[in-house]
C-alpha positions in Angstrom: 91.7 58.9 131.0 91.4 61.7 133.6 91.8 65.3 132.4 94.5 65.4 135.4 96.4 62.8 133.4 96.7 64.2 130.6 99.2 67.0 129.0 100.0 69.1 125.8 102.9 70.6 124.6 102.8 73.8 123.1 105.6 76.0 121.1 105.5 80.0 120.8 107.4 81.0 117.8 109.5 83.8 117.7 108.0 86.0 120.6 110.6 88.2 121.0 109.9 89.7 117.5 106.2 88.5 117.0 103.9 89.7 119.4 102.1 92.7 118.5 98.9 94.1 120.2 99.0 92.1 123.0 99.3 88.5 121.3 101.0 86.7 124.1 97.3 87.0 125.4 96.7 83.9 123.5 99.2 81.7 124.7 98.6 82.9 129.0 94.3 82.1 127.5 95.9 78.5 126.3 97.9 77.5 129.1 95.5 78.6 131.8 92.2 77.1 130.5 94.4 73.8 130.7 95.7 74.5 134.1 92.3 75.1 135.5 91.7 71.7 134.3 94.7 70.2 135.6 95.8 69.5 132.1 99.8 69.7 132.3 101.6 71.8 130.0 104.9 71.7 128.1 106.0 74.9 127.2 108.4 76.0 125.0 109.9 79.4 122.9 111.4 79.3 119.9 113.6 82.4 119.1 116.0 82.7 116.1 118.3 80.1 115.7 116.1 77.7 117.8 115.6 74.4 116.0 112.2 73.5 116.0 111.1 70.5 117.7 108.2 68.3 117.9 105.1 69.9 119.6 101.1 69.4 119.8 100.0 72.9 119.1 102.2 76.2 117.5 101.6 79.6 117.8 102.9 82.7 116.1 101.6 86.1 116.7 101.9 89.3 114.4 104.5 92.0 113.9 105.0 94.8 111.2 107.2 93.8 107.9 110.3 94.8 109.7 109.7 91.9 112.2 108.4 89.7 109.6 112.0 90.2 107.6 113.8 89.2 110.4 111.7 86.2 110.9 110.9 84.8 107.3 114.2 83.3 106.5 114.5 81.4 110.2 110.9 80.1 109.7 111.0 79.4 105.8 114.4 77.1 107.0 112.3 74.9 108.8 109.3 74.9 106.6 109.8 71.3 106.0 109.7 70.3 109.5 106.3 72.4 110.5 104.5 70.8 107.1 105.3 67.3 108.8 103.8 68.5 112.0 100.8 69.9 110.1 100.3 66.4 108.3 100.8 64.4 112.1 97.9 66.4 113.4 99.6 69.4 114.8 98.0 72.6 115.5 98.6 76.1 114.5 97.4 79.4 115.2 98.9 82.4 113.4 97.7 86.0 114.2 98.4 88.6 111.4 101.8 89.0 110.1 102.3 84.7 111.3 99.1 84.0 109.6 100.5 85.6 106.5 103.4 83.6 106.8 101.6 80.5 107.0 100.9 81.0 103.1 103.4 80.9 100.2 104.7 84.5 100.8 103.6 88.0 101.7 104.6 91.1 98.8 105.6 94.0 100.9 105.3 97.4 99.0 108.6 97.8 96.6 110.4 94.9 98.2 111.2 91.0 97.6 108.7 88.4 98.2 108.7 87.3 102.1 108.1 83.3 101.5 105.8 81.5 103.7 105.7 78.1 105.1 103.1 76.9 102.4 100.8 75.1 105.1 98.1 77.2 103.7 97.4 77.5 99.8 97.0 81.4 100.4 99.2 84.6 99.6 99.1 88.0 100.6 99.8 91.2 99.0 100.3 94.6 100.7 97.7 97.1 100.4 97.0 100.7 100.0 94.6 101.1 102.7 94.7 100.0 106.5 91.9 98.2 108.0 91.6 98.8 111.9 88.3 98.5 113.6 85.9 95.7 115.0 85.4 92.6 113.5 82.7 90.1 114.2 83.0 86.8 112.3 80.2 84.1 111.6 82.0 80.6 111.6 80.3 77.2 110.6 82.1 74.9 113.0 82.2 76.7 116.9 79.6 76.8 119.1 78.5 79.6 119.7 79.6 79.9 115.8 81.0 84.0 116.4 84.4 84.7 116.8 85.6 88.6 117.8 88.5 90.8 117.7 90.2 93.7 116.5 91.7 94.1 113.4 94.4 96.4 112.6 96.4 95.7 109.1 96.9 96.8 105.2 98.2 93.3 104.0 95.6 91.6 101.4 95.4 87.9 101.9 93.5 85.8 99.5 92.7 82.0 100.0 93.1 79.2 97.2 92.2 75.4 96.9 91.8 73.5 99.8 92.4 76.1 102.5 89.0 77.9 103.4 88.0 80.8 105.7 87.6 80.7 109.4 84.4 82.8 109.0 82.3 85.2 107.1 82.5 88.8 108.0 79.5 90.6 109.5 81.4 93.2 110.9 84.7 94.8 109.6 87.0 94.3 106.5 88.7 90.5 107.2 91.4 89.0 104.7 91.0 91.5 101.9 88.0 93.9 102.2 86.8 92.3 99.2 85.5 88.9 99.6 83.2 88.6 103.1 86.3 86.3 104.6 88.2 86.1 107.4 91.2 84.4 108.2 91.7 81.1 107.0 91.9 77.7 108.2 93.4 73.8 106.6 93.4 70.7 108.3 94.5 72.1 112.0 96.1 75.0 110.6 94.1 78.4 111.5 95.2 81.6 110.6 93.3 85.5 111.4 93.9 89.1 111.4 91.9 89.2 114.9 94.2 90.8 117.8 92.6 91.8 121.1 94.0 89.2 122.0 91.8 87.0 120.1 91.6 83.8 122.4 90.4 85.5 126.0 87.4 86.8 124.7 86.8 83.6 122.7 86.7 81.1 125.0 85.3 78.4 122.8 88.1 78.4 120.3 90.0 78.4 122.8 89.0 74.9 124.0 88.8 73.7 120.0 92.2 74.0 119.7 92.9 71.8 122.9 90.7 69.6 122.0 92.4 69.4 118.9 96.1 69.5 120.8 95.0 66.6 122.9 93.4 64.6 120.2 96.6 64.5 118.2 98.8 63.5 121.3 96.4 60.8 122.5 95.2 59.7 119.3 91.6 60.0 119.9 88.3 62.9 120.9 88.8 64.0 124.5 86.0 66.0 126.5 87.0 68.8 128.2 85.7 69.6 131.7 83.3 72.6 131.3 84.6 76.0 132.9 82.8 78.8 134.1 83.1 81.5 131.0 80.7 83.7 132.2 82.8 86.7 132.5 84.6 85.7 129.0 81.4 85.3 127.4 80.3 88.5 128.6 83.3 90.2 126.6 82.6 88.1 124.0 78.9 89.1 123.9 79.8 92.8 124.6 82.0 93.2 120.9 79.4 90.9 118.9 78.4 93.5 116.1 79.8 96.0 117.6 80.1 99.2 115.1 83.6 99.0 113.2 
């Protein structure tokens, strides 16, 4: 099947509330890397009050506690549908606050727990120190193996059970500043604290997500046509090991 006969559907969850530090750049990257290859993209924004429908890839960005509180009940009400989509092979990417809501809960200071959708076996509690700076992560499933970004969070996330880290931190604090891990992944769900935006300077990860989304839709692995990523990898390389 030619790439120009392919298409994927992408949903952006609650972009009016969870779009901190330019997280919209991840959506732009996913759409553009598909369009450069002639892959058609069906795109939908899901806002408060909208019912979540079936898509190949779901993205949710970051936000402060106030925005997470506004989104939480709405997102939790659609927990069953989202868990079903994950089990059916759909791809999820959550950044910062969105990543926290992928777990069982986020516990802010002095407030009730914000229940998550439990597509990852993880939980987050508010910490007393804010982690702000460059991050370099070594993965075991990407080529090249590094991911780079910028963290800005005080939440401390802990992974459990079959949820594995996105990678091991060589620069930065990652999930909690203690265990050396950054992000989480389970099935086709990925969460991370990396802003920046994440995908523009990690094109190999963007393509990995696109490939998974195509496999979900068509039921088989589809090789993507290579792109000239010299600028993207120049940006990537310039951040690897950059001091915190």
